[in-house]
N, C-alpha and C positions, 0 to 999 in steps of 0.2 A: 639537392637539399641545402638549405641555408645552415650556416654554423650554429645559429640559435636552435635549430631543430635538433642537431646533434647533442647540444647541451641538455635540452629537454628530455630526449630519449635516455641520455646517460643518467640524469637525475631520477627518472622513473625507475630505471633498472637498479640503481643504487637503493632506492626506497624499497623495492620489492625484495632485494637481497637481505635487507635488514629485517623485513617483516617475516621472513621464512626461516628464522633461526631454529635449529633443532632443539626441542625440549622433551624431556620425559613427561609423561602424563601427570597431572595434578591429582591428588586424592580428592574424591568427591563423596558427598553424603553426610550422614550423621550416625552417631553411635550412642546407645543408652546402656549404662552400666548399672547393675544392681548389686546389692550386698550379699556376701556369703560370710560376713564377719560382723563383729561389733566394732564400735568406734568410741573413743574417748574424746569428748570435746572439752577443751579448756579455754574458755572465753577470756580469762584473765591473761593468760600467756599466748593466746591466739594460736593454739595448736590443735591439730587433728591427728589422732593416732589409731591405727587399725590393729585388731586382734583377730586372727593371726596376722603377723606382719607381712611385708611384701616378699619375704623369702619363701612364703607358701601361697597357695591359691587363696585369695580372700575376696574375689569378686567374679561376676559373670556378665557376659554381654546379654542383655535382654532383647535388644532390637538394633538392627543396623540397616542403613540404606546406601545407595550409590555403590562405588567400588569398595567401600568399607564393609559391605555385606559379604564380599568375597574374601577380603583380608581378615575380618573378624566377624564371622556370622553369629547369629543368635546361638546361645548356649556354649560359647567359647569361654573357657576359664582363663583367668589372668590375675594380675596383681596390681594393687594400688598402694602407693607409698605414703607414709606419714609426711606431714608438711606443716609449716607455720604460714599463716596467711597475712599477718600484718606485723612486721614487714615480711614479705614473701621469702621463704627459705624452703627449698625442696631439692632433693637429689634426683634430678631429671634422668630418665623420663618419670613423670608422676604416675603413669599407668602404662601397662603393656598387655596386649591381648592378641594372640595369634601373631601375625606378621606386622602389626601396627603398634605404634607407641605415641605418646603425647608429652611434649615438653611444655610445662606451664611457665610462661615468661612474665605474666603480669596478672595481679588480682585487681579488678576494676570496680567490683561491687561487693559490699559486705552488709548483711542484715543479721543481727544477733538477737532479734526480739524473741522473748519467751524461751522455751526450752530448745528451740531449733537454731539452725545456722543455715544461711543461704549465701553462697559465694558465686561470683561471676568473674570471668577473666578471659585472657587470650593466651595463645601459645602456638606451637608448631606440631602438626601431625607428621609422622615419619613412617615410611614403609619402603622396603627394598624395591627398586625399579620405578619408584615414583619421585617426583619433585617434592621437597619439603613444602608443606602447604599450611598457610595461616589458618587458624581455627579459633572458634570461641569455645569456652568451657564453662560449665556450671556444676555446682556441687550443693547438695542439700542433705541435711541430717536432722532427725527429730528424736529426742530422748525423753519425751513426755511420759510420765508415769512409768509403768512397767514395759510399755511398748518401745520399740526402737527400730529405726530404719534409716538408710542412707542411699543416695543414688547420685549419678553423675552423667552428664552428657557432653558431647563434643560435636561440633559441626564445622565442616570445611568451608572456607571462603576462597573460591577459586578466582585468582586475579586474571585480568585480561593479559594476553601474551603480546600485546602491541599491535595486533591486527587492526583494532578499531582506529588507532591513531594513524596507521599506515593508510587505511581507506580514507580517512579524513584528509590526509595530506594529498592523496591522489585526487580526491574531489576538488580540493582547492586548486591544484594544478590544472584540472579540467576547466574549472571556472575561469581561471586566468587566461587559458587559451581561447575560450569563447569570448571573453571580454576583449582580448586583443584583436580577434577576428572582427568583432562588431565595430571596433574603433576604425578599422581600415575601410569599412564601407561608407 
């Protein structure tokens, strides 16, 4: 074997080594949360406050998918904390249900039209035995007339663990080898 072959084999082994890093599983799926409480919306001070507060049960999981369905299945009781949405101020986690919680890190969308409020943002889903996972968050509340409702959702965004880039790199190495062989002919 030529010395360049040893270099190529060493490079491939090194790339495979980096591609197989051990990771815990990411959180997958989505969760829908419904109201077991009332909320006070203050659009002047940009605050949302729940009654009862987060020291008591004030919300329930209405639907969940992926491994969130195991961590916080439907009808799991939990708590949602008061927060300011502009600028964002919350004592994270903003909500906790079963073995999963969500840290709100950014509010990216605010709609205060009429008697309602719709917010969107991003944050981190957390659960024991799982990698912290980036997620999207939404919150909506409506206080029109005598009716009142609020709900929230979160969806996990599972990042690529590097396997795609490793396969791309191996493909490029293969193409380089084929090109080298064709040049020799």
